C-alpha positions as a Python dict, from the first residue, in 0.01 Angstrom:
ca = {
    (1, 'S'): (0, 0, 0),
    (2, 'I'): (3, 362, 120),
    (3, 'V'): (358, 496, 138),
    (4, 'Q'): (300, 763, 404),
    (5, 'R'): (39, 727, 676),
    (6, 'L'): (-67, 995, 921),
    (7, 'K'): (64, 788, 1212),
    (8, 'R'): (401, 674, 1089),
    (9, 'S'): (657, 425, 1216),
    (10, 'E'): (953, 560, 1412),
    (11, 'S'): (1237, 663, 1183),
    (12, 'S'): (1528, 425, 1143),
    (13, 'S'): (1789, 454, 1419),
    (14, 'N'): (2052, 267, 1218),
    (15, 'T'): (2291, 485, 1021),
    (16, 'I'): (2605, 484, 811),
    (17, 'K'): (2886, 736, 846),
    (18, 'V'): (2963, 969, 558),
    (19, 'K'): (3289, 1164, 562),
    (20, 'C'): (3260, 1511, 410),
    (21, 'K'): (3475, 1824, 404),
    (22, 'D'): (3356, 2167, 508),
    (23, 'A'): (3446, 2499, 343),
    (24, 'E'): (3779, 2510, 530),
    (25, 'G'): (3872, 2161, 422),
    (26, 'N'): (3809, 2005, 762),
    (27, 'E'): (3671, 1651, 766),
    (28, 'V'): (3320, 1624, 907),
    (29, 'T'): (3132, 1306, 991),
    (30, 'E'): (2771, 1304, 877),
    (31, 'Y'): (2514, 1024, 893),
    (32, 'L'): (2255, 876, 660),
    (33, 'P'): (1975, 648, 783),
    (34, 'I'): (1993, 285, 674),
    (35, 'V'): (1689, 151, 490),
    (36, 'G'): (1669, -220, 567),
    (37, 'A'): (1520, -481, 336),
    (38, 'N'): (1197, -503, 537),
    (39, 'D'): (1168, -140, 644),
    (40, 'P'): (852, 61, 563),
    (41, 'L'): (841, 241, 229),
    (42, 'E'): (846, 579, 399),
    (43, 'F'): (1197, 511, 528),
    (44, 'L'): (1313, 547, 167),
    (45, 'L'): (1176, 903, 163),
    (46, 'D'): (1355, 972, 492),
    (47, 'L'): (1680, 877, 321),
    (48, 'W'): (1604, 1094, 18),
    (49, 'D'): (1544, 1392, 249),
    (50, 'E'): (1868, 1336, 440),
    (51, 'A'): (2068, 1282, 121),
    (52, 'N'): (1937, 1610, -19),
    (53, 'V'): (2032, 1789, 304),
    (54, 'L'): (2381, 1642, 277),
    (55, 'E'): (2412, 1745, -87),
    (56, 'E'): (2300, 2101, -17),
    (57, 'R'): (2516, 2140, 294),
    (58, 'Y'): (2839, 2045, 117),
    (59, 'G'): (2750, 2135, -242),
    (60, 'L'): (2838, 1784, -352),
    (61, 'I'): (2692, 1814, -701),
    (62, 'S'): (2831, 2163, -768),
    (63, 'E'): (3172, 2041, -644),
    (64, 'G'): (3173, 1751, -888),
    (65, 'K'): (3117, 1488, -618),
    (66, 'M'): (2796, 1332, -742),
    (67, 'K'): (2959, 990, -773),
    (68, 'F'): (3045, 1009, -403),
    (69, 'L'): (2684, 1103, -328),
    (70, 'L'): (2551, 805, -524),
    (71, 'Q'): (2792, 569, -350),
    (72, 'S'): (2698, 701, -6),
    (73, 'V'): (2326, 657, -65),
    (74, 'G'): (2386, 312, -211),
    (75, 'R'): (2567, 208, 108),
    (76, 'A'): (2259, 304, 312),
    (77, 'L'): (2024, 77, 117),
    (78, 'Q'): (1967, -294, 170),
    (79, 'G'): (1768, -573, 6),
    (80, 'R'): (1515, -474, -260),
    (81, 'Y'): (1593, -109, -207),
    (82, 'A'): (1961, -165, -284),
    (83, 'K'): (1881, -369, -597),
    (84, 'K'): (1662, -97, -745),
    (85, 'W'): (1916, 171, -660),
    (86, 'K'): (2196, -23, -828),
    (87, 'K'): (1982, -80, -1138),
    (88, 'F'): (1913, 288, -1194),
    (89, 'A'): (2230, 446, -1051),
    (90, 'S'): (2466, 222, -1250),
    (91, 'V'): (2349, 358, -1586),
    (92, 'I'): (2383, 727, -1502),
    (93, 'S'): (2650, 912, -1694),
    (94, 'I'): (2803, 1169, -1460),
    (95, 'A'): (2981, 1483, -1577),
    (96, 'D'): (3261, 1529, -1322),
    (97, 'S'): (3335, 1881, -1439),
    (98, 'T'): (3218, 2163, -1209),
    (99, 'A'): (3106, 2371, -1508),
    (100, 'T'): (2765, 2529, -1449),
    (101, 'R'): (2606, 2347, -1743),
    (102, 'H'): (2726, 2013, -1607),
    (103, 'E'): (2603, 2095, -1257),
    (104, 'A'): (2251, 2158, -1390),
    (105, 'T'): (2261, 1833, -1588),
    (106, 'N'): (2383, 1631, -1291),
    (107, 'R'): (2128, 1790, -1059),
    (108, 'G'): (1851, 1690, -1297),
    (109, 'K'): (1985, 1335, -1314),
    (110, 'W'): (1999, 1318, -934),
    (111, 'T'): (1638, 1431, -899),
    (112, 'H'): (1520, 1186, -1163),
    (113, 'L'): (1715, 904, -999),
    (114, 'L'): (1531, 948, -669),
    (115, 'Q'): (1200, 962, -852),
    (116, 'D'): (1273, 661, -1073),
    (117, 'V'): (1381, 443, -781),
    (118, 'S'): (1073, 544, -581),
    (119, 'K'): (838, 470, -869),
    (120, 'A'): (1001, 130, -928),
    (121, 'I'): (958, 31, -563),
    (122, 'F'): (618, 181, -483),
    (123, 'M'): (296, 18, -603),
    (124, 'K'): (153, 139, -935),
    (125, 'G'): (-67, 441, -875),
    (126, 'A'): (108, 525, -545),
    (127, 'F'): (93, 898, -614),
    (128, 'E'): (-284, 900, -668),
    (129, 'D'): (-340, 658, -379),
    (130, 'Q'): (-145, 885, -145),
    (131, 'I'): (-360, 1185, -230),
    (132, 'D'): (-680, 978, -199),
    (133, 'Y'): (-563, 858, 143),
    (134, 'L'): (-512, 1214, 265),
    (135, 'E'): (-850, 1326, 133),
    (136, 'D'): (-1039, 1027, 279),
    (137, 'T'): (-868, 979, 617),
    (138, 'K'): (-983, 1155, 933),
    (139, 'R'): (-737, 1296, 1182),
    (140, 'P'): (-653, 1017, 1431),
    (141, 'N'): (-829, 1077, 1764),
    (142, 'K'): (-507, 1093, 1964),
    (143, 'M'): (-325, 1318, 1718),
    (144, 'D'): (-304, 1686, 1813),
    (145, 'P'): (-458, 1912, 1542),
    (146, 'T'): (-132, 2104, 1502),
    (147, 'E'): (62, 1781, 1465),
    (148, 'Y'): (-195, 1663, 1211),
    (149, 'V'): (-160, 1975, 997),
    (150, 'E'): (221, 1954, 1005),
    (151, 'R'): (211, 1588, 911),
    (152, 'V'): (-21, 1650, 617),
    (153, 'F'): (211, 1917, 479),
    (154, 'T'): (516, 1691, 525),
    (155, 'I'): (346, 1408, 336),
    (156, 'N'): (245, 1651, 63),
    (157, 'E'): (598, 1791, 18),
    (158, 'R'): (734, 1440, -31),
    (159, 'L'): (496, 1367, -318),
    (160, 'T'): (763, 1511, -549),
    (161, 'Y'): (970, 1197, -489),
    (162, 'F'): (704, 958, -615),
    (163, 'E'): (764, 991, -989),
    (164, 'R'): (886, 1232, -1254),
    (165, 'G'): (656, 1529, -1295),
    (166, 'A'): (484, 1472, -960),
    (167, 'S'): (374, 1797, -796),
    (168, 'P'): (249, 1855, -442),
    (169, 'L'): (-93, 2003, -377),
    (170, 'S'): (-116, 2376, -317),
    (171, 'A'): (-173, 2501, 38),
    (172, 'K'): (-522, 2606, -69),
    (173, 'Q'): (-603, 2256, -197),
    (174, 'I'): (-466, 2095, 118),
    (175, 'N'): (-669, 2324, 339),
    (176, 'R'): (-1001, 2276, 162),
    (177, 'K'): (-980, 1915, 44),
    (178, 'I'): (-797, 1762, 340),
    (179, 'I'): (-760, 1967, 658),
    (180, 'T'): (-1103, 2135, 675),
    (181, 'K'): (-1268, 1808, 576),
    (182, 'N'): (-1078, 1575, 808),
    (183, 'I'): (-958, 1767, 1113),
    (184, 'G'): (-1279, 1650, 1284),
    (185, 'G'): (-1461, 1704, 1610),
    (186, 'T'): (-1506, 2044, 1772),
    (187, 'F'): (-1183, 2156, 1607),
    (188, 'K'): (-1352, 2156, 1267),
    (189, 'S'): (-1633, 2386, 1384),
    (190, 'K'): (-1389, 2628, 1549),
    (191, 'Y'): (-1161, 2618, 1247),
    (192, 'I'): (-1442, 2712, 1008),
    (193, 'L'): (-1588, 2978, 1240),
    (194, 'Q'): (-1245, 3144, 1261),
    (195, 'G'): (-1220, 3146, 881),
    (196, 'G'): (-962, 2871, 867),
    (197, 'D'): (-1125, 2708, 566),
    (198, 'D'): (-1049, 3019, 356),
    (199, 'L'): (-676, 3028, 428),
    (200, 'D'): (-441, 2957, 139),
    (201, 'D'): (-95, 3004, 295),
    (202, 'E'): (83, 2725, 481),
    (203, 'D'): (213, 2958, 755),
    (204, 'D'): (-137, 3086, 827),
    (205, 'I'): (-292, 2738, 829),
}
């Protein structure tokens, strides 16, 4: 099945608390969304995004707290998602040292973990199917063109989670193969007349 659809389900409202410390050593309560056993596949990508925000905000990997990061994400997963996470996370060898070389190694392992879990859960060929879906699906009638463009770029950015080596499409590819082709209706005519089909920068599109 398609992992990310243009009209997506509401994000999970269930969360777990994660206790972190800021630069002054003060305890801060953060939250990660829970991915339930029967939740849509895209909810997994929501968690990956939030976990990356958490890691960057508190420098968890550079501070030698990758094990804490893995445990926190594991707590947010249930059912089949939890089983796959445990399978891949349990075999990772973590360098607890904050040495720069260890930070780079751990960061690579973290990225690969997210990709490996995604690939194990998603259907075979999910990456290609996602791109085909974007190229072949018209903008929903009730979706505002601006919302449509933003959603397409969000879906594209998250393609990096699908498997190792996965790369998102360039802004130029998105514009010509997806947006210009599928924005539909009078918007398409106006978009082309205004030179929109020649744009190759996300901010301009």
